[in-house]
N, C-alpha and C positions, 0 to 999 in steps of 0.2 A: 539548097536550103538543107537545115540539118532534120536528120530523120527523127521521126515521132517513135518513142519507145512502143515496141511490139506489146501487145497485150498478152498475158499470161496464159499458156495453154491448159486447156481443161482436160487434155487427154490424159487418162489414167486416174482423173478425179470423179468420183460419183455426183450424179445429179442431184438437185436438192429432193427429187421425189424418192429417188433411191436411197438416198440418206435418211430420211424419215421412214423408210419401209424396213431398212434393215436393223434388226434388234442390236444393242450394245452387249459386249462380251461381259459374262457374269464375272464379278470379283468374288472369288469363294472367300478369302481371308476377312475382307470387309464385310460380308455378310454374317461370318460367324461371329465378329466384334459387335455388331449391332445388334444381334438376336437377344443376348441377354438383357441390354438395355431397354428393349423393345418389351421385353416380358414384364421387367420392372415398372415400365409405363403403365403396362394394362393390369398390374396387380394394383396400383395406386388408383388407375381410373374406376377399376370395378369395385362397386360396394360390397362390403360383408355382410353377411346375412345377418340380421339382428340376433342376439344370443349364442353367436360362434365364439368359443374360446381360443385363446391365442397360446399355443403350446410354448413354455418357457425355454430360453436358449440353454443348451446343455453345457455346463462348466465343470472342468476337470476336478476331481476331488482335491481338496486342499490336503497338502503334507503338513502335518505338525512340525512344530520346531522341538525335537529331541533336548533334553538337558543334558551339559555335560558336567559331570562331576569330575572336581580338580582338587587339590591340595588347599589348606588355608594355613599360611604361613607369613608371620609379620603383617596381619590386616590385608592380605592378597590373595590370589586365586592361581596360583601357579601350576604349570604341568609337570610333571618329574622331569627332572635334566636327563634321566636315562630314557625318556620316550615311552616306558613301558606301562602297559595295562593288565587288566584280568577282568573276565566275565562274570558279573553279578548276577545270580539266579534267585527267583523266587522261591521262598521255604514251600510253598503248598506244592505247586507243579514243577517245578525245577527250569520254568521258561525264564530265557535272558532278559534283564530288565535294563541293565546298563553296563559299559564298561567303566570301571573304577581304577585309578591311578596306583600305580605299584612304586611305591616310594622305595628310593635307594638311601643307602648309608648319608649320601651328600646332602639327600633332600633332609634327613633326621639332623644332619650337623647344623642346616641352614635353620631349621625350626629352634634348635638349642640356642642359636646365638641370637635370633628374634626375640626368645623369650628373656634371657638374660639382660638384654637392652631392655625391655619393658619392665624389669623386674623393681628398680628403683624407684620410678612413678608411681606404679602401683602399691607398692608397700607403704608408699610416702602417703598416699591418701588418706584421708581420715576414715574411721570406721565408717560413720553414717553414709560418706559417700559412696563407699564400695558396696553398702547395703542398697543405696539407691540404684547404682548402676546393675547390681543383680535384679534387682527388682525390674527394671527396664527391659532386661533379657526376657522376663516372664512376659511383660505387655507385648513384646513384639511376636513372641512365639504364639501368645494368643491370637493372634491377628492372622498368625499362618497356620491355624488349626487343621484346616482341612487338607491342606497339602500335606502336614505330617502325618495325618490319619491315614492318607494312601500310601504314603510311603512305608509307614510301619506296617499296615496292612500286608502289602506285598513282602515287605521283608520278611516278616515273622509267620506268616499264612494265617493271619487271623482275620476275622470278618471285621467290618466297620465299625459296629459297636464295640466290640472289643478293642480295636485299636483307638476307638475314642477315647476309651477309659484310660490307656496308656498315655496318651499325649496331654490328657487333662491332669493327670497324676503328675507328668512331668513338669507341667507349669506351677502346680502348687508347691512341687518340691524346691523350686528356685524361690520361691516367695518363702518359704518355709526358712531355707539357708539366709536367704537375704535378713531375714527379721534378726539374724545371731549377730550380725556384723559386729554392732556395737554392745554388744552384751559379753563378748568373749572375756575382754579384760576383766570383768567384775567376776566371771565363772571361774577364771584359770588364774588370774592375779592375787596376790594378796600382801598383806605388810606384815613381816616376820619380826617376831620378838626377839631381842637381841641384847645380851649383856655388855652394855657399853653406850656411849654418847653418841648412836648412830639411829637414822632411819635406814630400815633394810626393806627394799621393794623387790617385789617379784612379778613380772608380767610376761604375757607371750608376745613372741615375734615371730614373723613367718620364716620358714626354711629355706626357701629360694625358688629354684627350678625344679617342678614335681613332674615326672614321667607318669603317666596315667596309662595304663593298658586296660581298655575297656571291655567290661564284660561281652562275651561271645553271643550268649542268646538273646539279651534283651539290647535291641539296636538303640534305643533312646532312654526308655527310663533308667535303665541299669547304668548307662553312659551319664546322665544328668546327675543320678545319684553318687556317682565318684567323683565326677568333676566339681561340683558345686562345692563340697567342703573343702576342696584344694582353694579353691578361689576365695573364699568368705575371710580368710585369715590373713589374704596379703600375697599369698604365692601366685605364681605363674606355673603354666602348664604346658606340656608337650602331651597329646594325645594320642594314642595308635588306637584309630578305631576298630570296630569289630570287623574280621577278614572277611566273612561271608555275608554280612549285615551292614555295609558301612554308608550306605546312601542318605540315611536320617541323620548321620553324624554329619556330612558334608552340607547338609543342607543346615544343620544347626550353625555351622561355621557362618553362613549367609545371615543369620541372626545375630550373632556376634559384630560382624561386620556392619551391621545398619542398625546397631543399639550403641549405645556408650562405652563400650568396653574399648579400651585403649588398643592398638594394634601390637601385637607380639603377646598381650597376656593370655592368650588361648590359640595353639598352633596346633591342628589336626592333621594327622597323617592316615592314609589308607594303604594297605599293601600285608605282605605276609608276615605273620608274628616270628616265624622260625629265623628270618632274615633280620628285622628290626628290634625285637625285645633284648636279644643278647648284647646288641649295640647300645639302646639305652641305658642298660644297667651298668655297661661299662664305660659310658661316657664320663669323664672327668668333671665336667661343668654342670652335671645333673646332681642335684642335693638329695633327691628322694625318688622313689619308685613306689606307684601303688600297684601292687601284683595280683590284683583280683581276677585279671583277664589273662594272666600268663596260663598256656595248657600245663598240664600236670607233668608232660614230659620235660617240658623247659624249665619249670620252677627251680629244681635244685640248682642248674647252672646259673639261672637269672640271679637268684639269690646270693650264689657264691660271688659273682662278679660285683654284686650291689656291696658284697662286705669287704671286698678288695677295695673299694673306692669309697668306703664309709660312708654309706649311704643309708638312710632311713628306708625301712621296708614295711609296707603296709599289705599285710596277707588275709586272706579270710580266715575266721575262727575256726579251728581245728574241727572237723566234721561237717563244716558247712560245704555244702557242692553248689558252686556259684551258678551252676546252669540251671541248677532246680530252685533257687531262691526265689520266694514269691516277691518281687520287687514292688508290689503293690502295698505289701504290708506295711505301714508306716513305723509300726513298732520295730521291725527288722531293718528296714532299708534307710531309715534317715535318724542319725545318732548323734547326739553331741561329740562323743567321743572319737567320731570319724574326722573333727574338725582338728582336734588336739593332735590327732596323729601326726599333722604337717606343721606342728607349732613347736619353736624353741622356748623354753624359760629363762628369761633374762634376769638377773638379781644385781641391783643396784643398791650400793652403801653410800649414804650421804650424811656427813655430821652433823648432829645437833647444833644450831645455831652458827654454821660455816656459811 
């Protein structure tokens, strides 16, 4: 007969009574994992006393996005090809404000090339249209007044009310020069009497590419006062901004980029004047230079280089100290002859009845 399988032995196995009496070993890791969940459950289950406030969650302080100041060349905002920069400090306390691009000779040549390419289109526009474009610059500047007020206050060490006056006068100066755009021909042109069967007409034409060395002390208003008369007659400009106070000039480039000014009509460089002003004066494709902002120690060499390349040179009147000039005085700082300084007079003869 087949054997019946043997019952399993109970040797070494605790009985039911012993198993119930002996405690299970404690899993410390599982207990640690369960404790926070239990605490959270108790927190939900326990009612909060009436009127008890809940402390807001602590957030890390937000880091503001600082503005990067670049060049303005050909309607774009490039960094210098050299990668150089320098620290700009506030006039009041010397605290660092930002890093400005230290433009190189290559950047200057790029700016002149962009200006030359933009010259035919800008000069070929009607005088009325140029006036409308310059008025649009005033409109955009008006919308960004607060930003310019802060930058001018920091750059020149002014309080906000004084900086506000500077910005407002800068806007008004754009409007004043914009109104002259379609009146220059009537003011400077004429019909000349001649002894012969001819008509003889004289009328103004733009000079071409004008380099503007901006006044050093007046970061915005001085720049606008020297740049606007260049543009209103149909010229294009390469601007060398204030060396120690360049930030408002770079922001003004943003205004040009977002208004109707064509790319290349205004190009703005920041950097050291001793490096760039002589190069501007000697550049063969620059037709005129506004030397109001050239330091006295460089003025003689800059004017000599301009003469060698047959440039027009606009200099401050004898005895006028540019750094002390009151740019808020309209009788001194906005004048029709500043526009004619960058215009050529063209005379045309036409036979009567021809």
